[in-house]
PLY file of the C-alpha trace (Angstrom):
ply
format ascii 1.0
element vertex 182
property float x
property float y
property float z
element edge 181
property int vertex1
property int vertex2
end_header
-68.28 -72.91 -32.01
-66.07 -74.62 -29.40
-64.09 -71.41 -29.02
-67.31 -69.44 -28.45
-68.46 -71.91 -25.78
-65.04 -71.91 -24.14
-64.86 -68.10 -24.15
-68.46 -67.79 -22.86
-67.72 -70.22 -20.02
-64.56 -68.30 -19.17
-66.50 -65.00 -19.19
-69.23 -66.43 -16.94
-66.70 -67.72 -14.41
-64.83 -64.40 -14.48
-68.05 -62.45 -13.90
-68.95 -64.61 -10.92
-65.49 -64.40 -9.35
-65.00 -60.70 -9.94
-68.48 -59.58 -8.95
-68.21 -61.46 -5.68
-64.57 -61.06 -4.67
-63.71 -57.64 -6.14
-67.21 -56.21 -6.52
-69.05 -57.06 -3.32
-66.40 -58.36 -0.90
-63.63 -55.85 -1.60
-66.13 -52.98 -1.57
-67.57 -54.04 1.81
-64.14 -54.74 3.31
-62.92 -51.36 2.03
-65.47 -49.70 4.29
-64.12 -51.55 7.32
-60.37 -51.40 6.70
-57.73 -49.74 4.58
-57.59 -50.84 0.94
-54.32 -52.75 1.36
-55.71 -54.90 4.17
-59.03 -55.41 2.40
-57.27 -56.37 -0.83
-55.00 -58.89 0.89
-57.95 -60.44 2.72
-60.10 -60.79 -0.41
-57.11 -62.29 -2.27
-56.65 -64.84 0.53
-60.34 -65.76 0.35
-60.12 -66.02 -3.44
-57.10 -68.32 -3.09
-58.98 -70.46 -0.55
-61.91 -70.61 -2.99
-59.75 -72.28 -5.68
-58.07 -74.83 -3.36
-60.75 -77.49 -4.07
-59.99 -77.13 -7.79
-56.33 -77.93 -7.19
-57.12 -80.87 -4.96
-59.56 -82.23 -7.54
-56.98 -81.87 -10.32
-54.36 -83.73 -8.33
-56.69 -86.46 -7.13
-58.00 -87.18 -10.65
-54.57 -87.78 -12.16
-52.48 -90.78 -11.58
-49.52 -89.03 -10.09
-46.13 -90.51 -10.69
-44.69 -87.38 -9.09
-43.01 -87.35 -5.75
-44.86 -85.75 -2.84
-42.31 -82.92 -2.80
-43.05 -82.05 -6.44
-46.79 -82.17 -5.77
-46.41 -79.85 -2.77
-44.24 -77.41 -4.73
-46.72 -77.43 -7.62
-49.64 -76.72 -5.29
-47.66 -73.94 -3.58
-46.90 -72.43 -7.01
-50.59 -72.41 -7.91
-51.62 -70.96 -4.53
-49.03 -68.17 -4.75
-50.06 -67.53 -8.34
-53.75 -67.26 -7.44
-52.97 -64.98 -4.49
-50.94 -62.58 -6.68
-53.69 -62.72 -9.28
-56.31 -61.81 -6.65
-54.18 -58.87 -5.50
-53.77 -57.70 -9.10
-57.50 -57.86 -9.82
-58.24 -56.03 -6.56
-55.91 -53.23 -7.62
-57.61 -53.11 -11.01
-61.02 -52.82 -9.38
-59.72 -50.02 -7.12
-58.04 -48.07 -9.93
-60.97 -48.40 -12.34
-63.58 -47.79 -9.66
-65.59 -50.84 -10.77
-65.21 -54.57 -11.32
-65.52 -54.40 -15.11
-61.77 -54.02 -15.74
-60.93 -57.00 -13.54
-63.68 -59.00 -15.32
-62.10 -58.19 -18.69
-58.60 -59.03 -17.50
-59.77 -62.19 -15.73
-61.58 -63.38 -18.86
-58.68 -62.67 -21.18
-56.13 -64.07 -18.77
-58.02 -67.34 -18.22
-58.85 -67.69 -21.91
-55.29 -67.04 -23.06
-53.57 -69.18 -20.46
-55.90 -72.11 -21.11
-55.71 -71.60 -24.89
-51.92 -71.75 -24.85
-52.07 -75.11 -23.13
-54.85 -76.43 -25.39
-53.27 -75.28 -28.65
-49.88 -76.68 -27.70
-51.46 -80.01 -26.67
-49.09 -80.00 -23.76
-50.19 -81.37 -20.45
-46.88 -81.27 -18.68
-46.91 -79.20 -15.52
-43.79 -77.09 -16.26
-45.19 -76.00 -19.63
-48.52 -75.07 -18.05
-46.72 -73.09 -15.33
-44.56 -71.34 -17.91
-47.67 -70.40 -19.91
-49.36 -69.10 -16.77
-46.34 -66.97 -15.84
-46.01 -65.53 -19.36
-49.72 -64.70 -19.52
-49.57 -63.22 -16.02
-46.61 -61.00 -16.98
-48.49 -59.65 -20.02
-51.54 -59.08 -17.84
-49.50 -57.32 -15.14
-47.95 -55.06 -17.79
-51.41 -54.13 -19.06
-52.61 -53.47 -15.50
-49.57 -51.27 -14.87
-50.11 -49.29 -18.08
-53.84 -48.90 -17.41
-53.23 -47.83 -13.80
-50.58 -45.35 -14.83
-52.85 -43.86 -17.50
-55.78 -43.70 -15.08
-53.70 -42.05 -12.33
-52.31 -39.50 -14.81
-55.84 -38.72 -15.99
-56.98 -38.26 -12.37
-54.01 -35.97 -11.64
-54.73 -33.93 -14.77
-58.39 -33.59 -13.76
-57.39 -32.49 -10.25
-54.92 -29.95 -11.67
-57.58 -28.59 -14.02
-60.09 -28.32 -11.18
-57.51 -26.53 -9.02
-56.75 -24.06 -11.83
-60.45 -23.36 -12.30
-60.89 -22.74 -8.57
-57.92 -20.36 -8.51
-59.26 -18.54 -11.59
-62.73 -18.16 -10.02
-61.16 -16.85 -6.80
-59.13 -14.34 -8.77
-62.19 -13.09 -10.69
-64.47 -12.94 -7.64
-65.06 -9.40 -6.30
-63.12 -8.68 -3.14
-65.10 -7.56 -0.13
-63.80 -4.57 1.73
-63.57 -5.66 5.35
-61.26 -2.91 6.53
-63.64 -0.78 8.63
-60.99 1.77 9.60
-60.66 3.00 6.02
-64.39 3.66 5.81
-64.44 5.78 8.95
0 1
1 2
2 3
3 4
4 5
5 6
6 7
7 8
8 9
9 10
10 11
11 12
12 13
13 14
14 15
15 16
16 17
17 18
18 19
19 20
20 21
21 22
22 23
23 24
24 25
25 26
26 27
27 28
28 29
29 30
30 31
31 32
32 33
33 34
34 35
35 36
36 37
37 38
38 39
39 40
40 41
41 42
42 43
43 44
44 45
45 46
46 47
47 48
48 49
49 50
50 51
51 52
52 53
53 54
54 55
55 56
56 57
57 58
58 59
59 60
60 61
61 62
62 63
63 64
64 65
65 66
66 67
67 68
68 69
69 70
70 71
71 72
72 73
73 74
74 75
75 76
76 77
77 78
78 79
79 80
80 81
81 82
82 83
83 84
84 85
85 86
86 87
87 88
88 89
89 90
90 91
91 92
92 93
93 94
94 95
95 96
96 97
97 98
98 99
99 100
100 101
101 102
102 103
103 104
104 105
105 106
106 107
107 108
108 109
109 110
110 111
111 112
112 113
113 114
114 115
115 116
116 117
117 118
118 119
119 120
120 121
121 122
122 123
123 124
124 125
125 126
126 127
127 128
128 129
129 130
130 131
131 132
132 133
133 134
134 135
135 136
136 137
137 138
138 139
139 140
140 141
141 142
142 143
143 144
144 145
145 146
146 147
147 148
148 149
149 150
150 151
151 152
152 153
153 154
154 155
155 156
156 157
157 158
158 159
159 160
160 161
161 162
162 163
163 164
164 165
165 166
166 167
167 168
168 169
169 170
170 171
171 172
172 173
173 174
174 175
175 176
176 177
177 178
178 179
179 180
180 181
């Protein structure tokens, strides 16, 4: 029952994030700018959106860490969230909808948090290692999905081109040479 609640909460958060950042925002920005620029901008906004979460996490803990370690940890998380936002933007672009990024976001958040919870480890390096490992698996799946989707699109375009060439070949040719008729 706790797993169901945890997964449902993760799914709800993923739906909110993805529908707003990759569904609405990326779609609207894509009409104003090239995809690359729109994707970078939405990823920056997504990263800015999670900054309060980091600040809350660091202010709640009694930190025995040095300021340099805290800064490096925050920079790691910000870079991680930015790359994640870029990845989910690419997924939304390749799939044509936000549903693939919602699925990946849900699974990614669930797995990365589950690894930490199951291991009962609260040390920052272990959490970062879990996040990187989960991100690498997720990036591999995105790459494989994107490659499959692009191949499918190319195959469809090739098939359409063949059909057009076949219909042109079968179409009756009009005699436009007036000199032969005279």
